[in-house]
Each structure stands twice: as C-alpha cells, then as structure tokens.
C-alpha positions in Angstrom: -9.3 51.1 -1.8 -10.1 47.7 -2.7 -6.5 47.1 -3.7 -5.2 48.2 -0.1 -7.7 45.9 1.4 -6.6 43.0 -0.6 -2.8 43.5 0.1 -3.4 43.8 3.6 -5.5 40.8 4.1 -3.2 38.8 1.9 0.0 40.0 4.1 -2.2 38.9 7.5 -2.8 35.6 5.7 0.8 34.8 4.9 1.7 36.2 8.6 -0.9 33.9 10.1 0.4 31.1 8.0 4.0 31.4 8.8 3.0 31.8 12.9 1.0 28.3 12.5 3.7 26.4 10.9 6.5 27.7 13.2 5.2 25.4 16.3 5.7 21.8 16.3 2.8 19.5 17.4 3.7 17.8 20.7 3.0 14.4 19.4 6.0 14.8 17.0 8.2 16.0 19.9 9.8 12.4 20.5 9.3 11.1 17.4 12.5 9.2 17.7 11.1 6.8 20.1 9.8 3.6 19.2 9.4 0.0 19.8 11.1 -3.1 19.2 8.8 -6.1 18.0 9.2 -8.9 20.4 8.9 -12.4 18.8 7.3 -15.6 20.3 8.5 -16.7 23.5 9.2 -13.2 24.8 7.8 -11.9 27.9 5.9 -9.2 26.0 4.7 -8.4 22.5 6.8 -4.8 22.4 9.7 -3.4 24.0 9.9 0.7 24.1 13.2 2.2 23.2 13.9 6.0 23.7 16.2 8.1 21.4 17.8 6.1 18.5 17.5 2.5 17.8 21.0 1.5 19.2 22.8 -1.8 20.4 22.7 -0.6 23.9 18.8 -0.1 23.5 18.6 -3.7 22.0 20.4 -5.1 24.5 18.4 -3.4 27.5 15.1 -4.9 25.8 16.6 -8.3 25.5 17.7 -8.3 29.1 14.1 -7.3 30.1 13.1 -10.7 28.5 12.3 -9.5 24.7 13.6 -11.3 21.7 14.0 -8.5 19.3 12.4 -9.1 15.8 12.5 -5.8 14.3 11.3 -2.1 15.0 7.8 -0.7 14.9 5.7 2.4 16.3 4.7 1.7 20.0 0.9 0.6 20.1 -1.5 1.8 22.4 -3.8 -1.2 22.3 -5.1 -2.8 25.1 -4.1 -6.4 24.3 -0.5 -5.5 23.3 1.6 -5.7 26.2 4.5 -3.2 26.0 7.6 -3.1 28.3 10.0 -0.2 29.0 13.2 -1.4 30.4 14.5 2.3 30.8 
C-alpha cells in the first residue's frame, strides 16, 4: 500500500512541476526590449527601444536627442530620464 501511495504522489509531483514550468512569467514576455545609454550632452539618460537592437531603432533614439553610447536594461529609478521615441 505504501508503494502505491508513494508512486501516485511522485506522479502528481512531476505533473505539478511540469505544469508550473509551462508558464512564462509576464516580466520576461518582452525580454528583447531594452535601452540605449545616452552619453553626455543628450536630452535624456536612456532611450527605450522595442524589439531587437537595430540600426533603425538607434536612429529613432538619435533623432529624439540621445547620443547612443551602448545598451543596457531600462532603469525604473526616479532620477533616470528615459525617453521612448516609438
């Protein structure tokens, strides 16, 4: 009897684990989005891009007043000015 209970609990555990891992958290739904670092003399600290880091995305941020210096994750700090040209 103990073997039957153990086997059924193991199967339930495996099913529960598979169910939990099948869902993607919402915070990673737009993981390809990011920000460009705006260098000194720019109108903001960061410029948000959507999708992949492409030449067109960089040009949109440069047109919005950001001198692109690299990429980073977008900051949510109150003292960081983030522009979104899209």
